[in-house]
N, C-alpha and C positions, 0 to 999 in steps of 0.2 A: 724560561720562567715567565710567569704572568705578573707583571708589575703594576696592575691596576690598583688605584688608590681611591680614597674618598673624594679627592679633588676631581677625578674623572666623573664621578657621580654628580658632584655639586655643579660641575660645568653644564651638565644636562638639565638638572632640575631648576637651576637659577634662571634659565631662559623663559620659564613660564610660572614658576612658584616664587613669588616675591615676598610673601608674608614671612616676616622674620621668625614668628612663633612656629610656623610650619617647618621652616628650614631648620630651626633648632631641634624640633621633635625628631626630624629625620636624622640629624647628626647624633642625637642621643641613642636612637635605635641602632645606628652603625656602631657606636661605642659599645653598646651592650652585646651586639653580635660578635664584635672583634674580641671582647673580653671572654665571652662564653666559648668561642671556637679557638681560643689561643692554644697553640700546641698541636692542634689537629691539622693533618695534611691530607690533601687529595692524592689520588693514585698517580696523578701527573707530576707530583712533587711540589705543587703550589700550596701555599697556605690556604686553609679551608675558607677563610674570609673572602678570598677572591671569588668564590662561587656566589654567595649572596650579593656581593657587590655587582657582579655581572648581571644577575637577575634584576636588581634594582635599576641598573642602567638600561636594560632592555625595556623595562616598564616605563622609565622616564622618556624613552624615545617614543612611547605611545601616548605620552602626556597624561598619564593617569594621576589621580589625586594623591595627596600626602599619605593618607592611611594605607593606600595600596602599595606605595613605595616602602613604607615601614614594614608592611606584611612581607614584602619581598626580601627585605634585609633579615627578618626574623623567622622566615618560614621553616628553618631547620633547627632552631635552638631547642624546641621542645623535644624533638626526636633524638638529637645528638648530644644534648647537654643536660644538666640538672635543673634547667629552667622549667617552670610549670606555667600553664595557661593563666592561672590566677595572677601571677606576677606580671605577665604581659598585659592583662586586662587592667591591672592597677596602674601600670606605668603609661599605657598608651590607649586604653579604652576597650570596651567590649567589641567595637567594630573591628579593630585590628586583631584582637584575640580570636574572633570568629573566623576571620580569613586564615590565620595561622593554623587553627584547628582543622580547617577544611583541606589544607594541603599537606598536613602532617601524615607521614607514612605509617602503616599499621604494623610496626615491627614487634610490638609487645603481645599481639594476639597469637593464639595457636591455630594453625591451619592444617587441614587434612592433606593438602597437596600444594605444590607451587601454583598450579592453575587456580585452585581455590583462593590462595593468597592474593593473586593478581585480581581475581574477580571481586573479592571483598574490598580491596584497595580502590578499584575502579568504581565500585558501588558507592563507597563513602564519598569519593570525589564528585560523582554525579549528584548524590543527594545534597552535598554541601553546595554544589553549583546551583541547585534549585533554590537554596536559601539565599545565596549571594553570588551572582554571576562573576564578580571580580575574582572569586576563588580560582576559576579556570584560567583567567588571564594571568594570574600569578603562576599557576601550575604550568601554563604554556611557556612562560618565560624561563621557569626552572628547567623544563624539558629541553628547551632550545639551547641553553648553555651546556647542559649535560651532553647533548648530541654534538655540539661543537668541540667538546673535549673527550669524545668517546674513545679515541685512539688508545687511551691509557687503560681501558678495560680489556678483559680477556675476550678471546674470539667468541666464545659461547655467550657471554653476557652481552657483547656488542650485538650479536644476531637477535637475541631476545628483546633487547631494548628497542632496536630498530623496527622489528616486527610490531611490537606494541605501539610504537610511535605512528606507524603507517595505519594501524587498525583503529586506534583511539584518538591520539592527540592531533594528528594532521587533519582528520575529518572534523574534529571539534574546531580547529582553527578555521577550516573552510566554512563551517556552518556559522561561525562568528564573523565571516567575511574578512578575516585577517590574512590576506593573500601573501604578504611578504613573509610572515612567520610560517604559514602553511608550506610555501614553496621551499623554504630553507629546510624545514623538518623533513619534507619528502625527499629532496635531493640528497641530503646528507645520510638519510636512512637507506635509500636505494643503493648507495655506494657499498653498503655491507650486505644487504639482503640479496642483491643480484649484481655483484661487481662487474661481471663480464658485460652485461647489457649497459650498465652505467658507463663503462669506459668506451663502448662502441658508440653510444649516442653522443657522449661528450666529444669524441673524435669527429663524428659526423657533423656536429654543430660547428666545431672549430674549422673543419674543412670547407663547409658550405656557407657559413655565415658571412665570411668576408666578402665573397662574391655577391651574396644576396644583399648585404648591407649597402654595397655600392648601388645596386638597383633600387633598394628602398630609399636611399638618400636622394636618388634622382626623382623618384615618385614623390617624396616629401616636398622637394622643391617645386614640382609641378602643382601639387595640391595647394601649396602656399600661394602660388600665383593665381590659381583658380579662385581661391577664397578672397584674395585682394581685389580681383576683377569684379567679384560680386559684392564688394564693400563689406565683407565680414571682418569685424575687428575683434580685439581682445581674445585671440585664440593662441593656442600653443600646440605644436605638433612634435611627436617623438616616436621613435621606433622601440619596440620591446621584443625580447627573445623569450620564447616559451620555456618554462622550466623543464629540466630533464625528465622528472617523474611524470609530468603531464604528457610529454612525448611518448614515454615508455608505456603509459596506460593506453594511449591511442594505438600504438603498435601492437600491443598484446590483445586488447579487447576487440579491436576492429581488424586485426590481422593485416596491418598495413606496413609497408616499408617506410623508412625515413623519408625517402623522396616523395612519397604520396601524401605527406602531411603538409597542408598549405599554410597553416598558421604558426609555423615555427617562428617566423618573424611577422610582426603585425605593426600597423601604424595606429597610433592613438592620437585623437584630436580632442583637445580640451577647449571648451567654449564657455561663455559666461551665462547663458540662459538655456532653458529647455527648448524654447522656440528655435534657437540657433542650432540645437542638436539636429532637429528635423530639417532645417534649412540646409545645413552642411551635408546631410545625407542626400538631399536632392541634388546638390552640386556634384557629389561623388558619383552618383548614378548617372548624371548627365554626361560625365566625362570618361567614365569607365564602364565596362560591361558587367552588370551584376550576374553572379552565378546563381541559377535557380535554386530555391529552397535553402539558401544559405544566409537569409536575413532573419535576425532575431531582435525583437523590440523588448528589451528588459527595462525600459523606462516606463512604458505603459503597464507592464506586468513584471515587477521586480522579482528577483530570485528570493527564496526564503531567507537568505542571509543579508538581505537589504541591498544587494548589488544591483546597480542600475547602469545601463549603457545601451547604445545601439550597436549591433554587430552586423557587418555585411562583408561578404567575400566578393571581390571584383577581379576583372582581368584587364590589364593595361593593353595598349595598342601593340606592344611588342611581345605579348603573350605571357607576361608575368602575372601569376595568380597570388593575391595577397589579401589579408583581412584588414578591415578598418574598424576601429572602435571609436565611438563618438560619445562624449559625456561632458558634464559640467565639472567644475573644480570640486564642488562638494561631493559629487558622485565619485570622482577619482580618489578623494580622501577616504571615502567609505570602502572603495574597492581595494585600497592598499591596507588600511588599518582596521576595516570592519567596524564592529561595535565600539571599538576604542575611539573611533572618530566621533561617535555619537556622544560619548561622555568624556571627551577631552576636557581636562580640568580647567575650570574658569574660576578665578578668584572672586570673592565678594558675591557669590551666587549661593543662595540657600540650598543646602544639600539634604536630601532625604533618601536613604537607601531604599526604603519601601517604594517611594515614588519612582525612582529609577528602575527598580525591578519591574514595576507595572508598565512603564513606558517601553522597556525592552521587550517584555512579553507581547506588547501590542505590535511592536515592529518586527520581532522575530517569531513567526508562527511556530517554528519548531521548538522554540524555547517554552512557549505556552504548552506544547505537547509534552515536553520534558517535565514541567511542573505537574501536569496531569498524571504522567507516569509515576512520578515520585509519590503523589498522593494515593493513587489507586494500587500500584504494584509493589511498592518498596517493602511492605510488610508481608504480603502473602506469597511473593516470589522469592526463591533462593537467589543468592548473589549472582550466580552465573546466568540464570534465566533473565534477571533484571538487566545485567550488563549487555547480554546478547540482544535483548529487546531494544535498548537504546542504540547500540552499535549498528544493528541491522535495519531497524525500523525508522530511526531518526537521522543517524549520521551518514547513511549511504543512500538516501532517497534520490531518485532521478526521474520520477514520473510525477507530473503535476496535472491534477484533474480539478474540475469545477463542480460545486454543488449547484442545484437549480437556482439558488439565491446569489450565485456569483462568487462564493468563497473558494479560495484556492487551497487544495489539500495536497500535500506532497507525500509520496509513498515510494518504497523501493521498487526497482524493476521487477516485473512478474506479478505484482500485487493484483488482487481481484476485488470485485465489489464487496466481498465478505470482509477483506482486510480494511477497506474504507469504512464499512459500517462500524466495525469494532474500534477503529481509530476515533470516530466521531463520538460514539457513546456505547458502553457495554450493552445496555438494554436494546439499542438499535440493532446490534449484532445478534443478540439472543432471539429477537422477534422477526428477523429478516426472512422473507420468503422469496425474494427475487430482486431484480434490478432493471432499470431502464437506462440505457446509455445512448446518448444522442437521439432520443425519441424512439429507440428500438429496444424491445425486450431482449435481454441477454441472460444466459445462465449465470449462476453465482460464481462459477469458476472462469468466467471471461477474463482475459488478461487486459488490464487497463492500459490505455495509451495516452501519451501527452495530449492535453487539450480536450479529453473526453468530458462531457457533461453528464454527471451520474446522479440518478435518483434512486434511493433505496426503498423498496416496497416491503412493508411490514404487515404482520397480522398478529393482533394481541392474543389470538387463540392458537398461535403456532406452538408446536411441541418443543421448540427450541433446538439448540445444536445437537447433532448426532456425531457418531464417531467418524463418519466419512468427511465431515467438515475439516478435520485435522489434515487431510490430504489436500484440501482445497486452499486453506489459509496459507499464505506465504510469510506473513510477518510473525515474529515471535510473540508479539503482544496479543494478536488475535488467537494464536494457538494456545497461549496461556489462559486466555479468558474462556475458550471452548473447553479446555481440560478442567478448569475450575468448575464450570457449569456441570460437566459430566460427573465429576467427583462428588458433587453435592447431591446427586440423585440417590434416593434410597433404593432398596432392592426391588420394591414393587414397580417403581418407575423404570428401573433398569430392565426389569422383566418385560414390561409393556413396550419399551423402546426396542429391545432385542427381538421381540416377537414381530414387531412392525418391520424391522430391517429384514428378517427372514422372509416374511410375506412378500415384501417388495422384490427381494431377490428371486423368489419363485416366479413372481408375476413378470419380472423383466425377462425371464426365460420362457414366458408364456405357459406357465404351469399354474393352473387355477384350482386344481384339486389334489390335495396331498394330506397325509396323516402321519405326523411325527409322533413316535412312541418312545417311551423311556428305554425299551429294549434296544431300539436303533441307536439312541444316544450312547447308552452304556457300551454297546458293541464297538462303536466307532471312536468314541472319545473318552472311554473309561480310563485309559492310561494317563489322561490329563486330569483325572478326578472330576470329570464331568459326566454324571450318570443319569441325570433326569433332563426332561425337556426344559424345566424351569432353570436348571443350572446352565443349560445351553444358551437360553435367551439372555441371561445375565452376563455371561462371559462375552457374548457377541456385542452387547451394548457397551461393555467395558473395553472392547477392542482387542481382547486376548485371543479371540477366535474369529476367523473369517467366515462371513455368511456364505461366500461362494464355495468354500470347502464343504460346508454343511449340505448345501443344495446339490453340489456335484456328487457327493457321496450318496445322498438319498436317491438321486436319479440312477446312479450305478447299481445300487442294491435293489431298488424297486423295478429296474429295467423298464422305466417309462420313457417313451419318446415324447418330447415336449410338443412337437407338432400334432401328434395324434391326440394328446390330452386336450389341447384347446379345440381341436376339430371335434372331439367327442362332445365337448360342451356345446359347440355350435350345432352339431347334429341332433343333440337332445332337444334343443330349442326349436329346430326346424321340424322335428318329429311332433312336437307339441302343436305346431301350427297345422300340420297335415291331419292330425287326429281330431281337430276341431275346425272343420272347413266352413261351417255355417257362417255367413257374413253378419247375421244379426241386423239386416237392413230390410225395411218395409217399402214396397213399391205399390202405391195405390192402384187398385184395379187388377193386379197380377198376383196369383197364388204362389207359383214356383218360378220366379224369374231367374234367368241365367245371369248371375252377378259375379263380378270380379273386382277385387280391390286394386286400385291403381298403385303400381310400385314406385311411381315418380314422387308421390306426395304422402303415401301411407296414412290415410285417414283412420282415426280411432273414434270410438263412441264418445260423444260430446262435441266433436268437431262439426261445423256446418258442412254438409256434403251436397254434391250434385252428381247426377248420372249422365254418362255420355253413351248414347245408343250407337253401337258399332255395326258394321255390316258383317254379320255372320258370327260375331264373337260375344253377343249378348250386351249387357250393360256394364260399363267400367265405372267404378265409383271413385270420384275425386274429391279432395278437400276443395271447398268452394273458393279458396284463395290460391289454388294450385296455379303456377305460372303457365302451365300448358293450356289452360282453359281458354285463354285469350285467342288461341289459334283454332278453336272449334267453331263449327256452325251452330248458331243459337237454336235452330229448329231441332237439333239432335240432343239438346240438353233437357233433362227432366228432373223434377223435384224428387228428392229421396229423404227418408227419415230413418233414424235408428229405432230398432225394436226394443222391447222390454226384456228383462231377465237374461241379459247377455252373459254368457259364462266363459267364452273363449278369450284368448289373448291376441293382440294385434301388434304387428311390427311397426316401429317408428325409427326412422333414420335420423340420427343426430350428428351435427358437425360441431366438434369441440375445438376451440382455439386456445392454446395455452403456451406458457413459457416452457422451454426445454427443461425437463426435470426427470431424473432417473426414478423418482418415487411416483410420478404422475399416474402411470398406467395402473400401478398397484392401488393407489388411492381411489381411482375411478372404479376398479373392479370390486374393491372392498365396500365402497358406498352402495353399488348395485346389489352386491350380495346381502348386505344388511337390510335392504329393502325387498329382498326376495325377487329381484328382477333378473330374468334370463337374458342372455346375449346370443343373437343368431349370426352376427358377422362383425368383423373388426378389421380396421385398416389404419395404420399409423404412418405418418410421413413428417419429416422435418423440412421446413422451407428455408430460403436464403436469409430471412429476417430472424433466424434462430428461434422460430416458433414451431411448436408441435401441432399438427393438424390431425385429429382423430375422427374418423367416420365410424360410428358404432350403431348397429341396429339392435334395438332392445324390444322386448315384448311387454306390453302393458294392457290393462283391461279397459281403460278409459282415460279421458283427459285429466280427471282428478288425480289418478295415479301418476300420470305423466308429469303434471305440475309438481307433484311431491318429489319425483325423481330430479327434475330440473332444479328445484330449490336446494336439494341436498348436494347435487354436483356443483352448484355455484358456490358452495362453502369451501371447496378445495382451493387453497390460495393461488396455485399456479394457473388456474383456469381464468381466462379473461373474457370469453364469450361462448355461448352455446346457441346454435340455431337448428330448427327443424329443416331438413333438406327440402328445397323446392317449394317452401310455403312462406 
């Protein structure tokens, strides 16, 4: 039986809450809870009042304020008794009532399923947390005591509660930096979610720790002597054992055996100043061999949960590998208690909930993200989508990237620049056309790595998200925003978007001439109630039909070979050249000179030109800025002029540099087609810098038409540069 009493709680609160009025308010809250829960028993057989007492004691160990202690004592009275929030507000104030409301379970609502019930409950908790972060501290204390006494529950309920704890509550404790609570929640939950692995790791720790502790004790004595020799004072050294769940995660995620984990035991050195942190690091590295790539400076760049420390893994002279953590006393408090260390209660200090919320949002970047999610997503997203977005996008982030201005953005593993854009701002995501990572152009599906410096490229004329972005985005938030954008499009916009997607798919398969008919659509997709080309485009834009399926069926029915189609287009252009062979160039003093346009620089009417008199091959016409001219003898160069009334087309070779983009080739061919420009050759390559290099030979009448082509091609967002080859 649990014999905890109010005296146990008072022993905790009296160490830091000395105001008699506050002590009296807490006692009155206890009396109310005791009265309301009288006769109620827990499944363990203990009086129900033992639970809120334990919750309040856990909170007192965190040194929270009187209102939070009171909320811990009363957090179940609204749900389990006839007490209403108005009574709590009248007796203890709106502040306490708001916290109690935030942690009250949703038992009176009707839900379609257990999953929906959990999602709604989590959503309310997260929304309440956005209003007052103390809500989650009370909720964590509540969950911690429930996990400590979970043996009384059925096996099925134990498994569900423990899974929920590992998915929601432990990550929340981690993000708040509350390591002690996080570790206990994880270890106690793992005991039931994977009992076999829990027992194995527990046995491995027990078997190996004693021997390792002897070695660590020896190392600690060594370090103490090294620090004294270097006149370092005011330090404390201790060993720490990694919690079982953290070892479990490393073994599962990194496919390691227990023996391969070096930081099961670590040495923690607590010093008085930040300067001494780095000084001690130098002493450690001077006396032990550092393991490459195992040093992390969380003092210069704190973790999103405010954690600060220096981490280094070193090897002793006798071959022992161990981790050393170096931090100040303040950093150690934050590492153990997290955000609670920031607002440990101080008497006679003016309190403002709003001010504290602002300060916490400034310190906890992810909390600011939560506030933004609450504001943007809570109403338009269903509960499950909202909770998934918080759980996957905020609580499990492990990749930290930088904006060009130095801001740190945290994202889940596998996230792309597209996810980053939507996390910063919805409009940034909707107008995104590319990204630059570490000064190199990357595709929008590039997987971001720790330390990347990322710049998002936008274009206000961008058509916005398309259905393929849903396959690129990894975060629930980004996918939700993309879906919202697509759902708001009307049928006309969907038609245009679907048509463009189909065109791009044809062009990606190098098919530039096709003719979709309603008969074809009805024959192939009529069974899906898609009978016209218009219906087809709309369904493709909505994502209910794949553009690849459409194109593949069209190719099969039309029996077109994609290579022959593009070749046919090129042959047509070359035939146009052959049928109009007159150069349109005038050579003073000669009536019918033998002229040939240089293929190295491809001059066109309007270009300054010069002739090179060859031996036996007539005159070769070059652009006057052709790079090859510098190698010619000046006496062989002659002045040339373009004639009038030129009607033929001239080839120009363009070199296009662009970001890799599946839509790029289609956009280029569509642009040329709209200008009635023919293509006589095409070559596409991707280089190591994730750029696409396209060499394309087009036919133009003169430089005026060429400049028009260049101006329109430069409007394509992915294109970064266009050059005329060899000029």
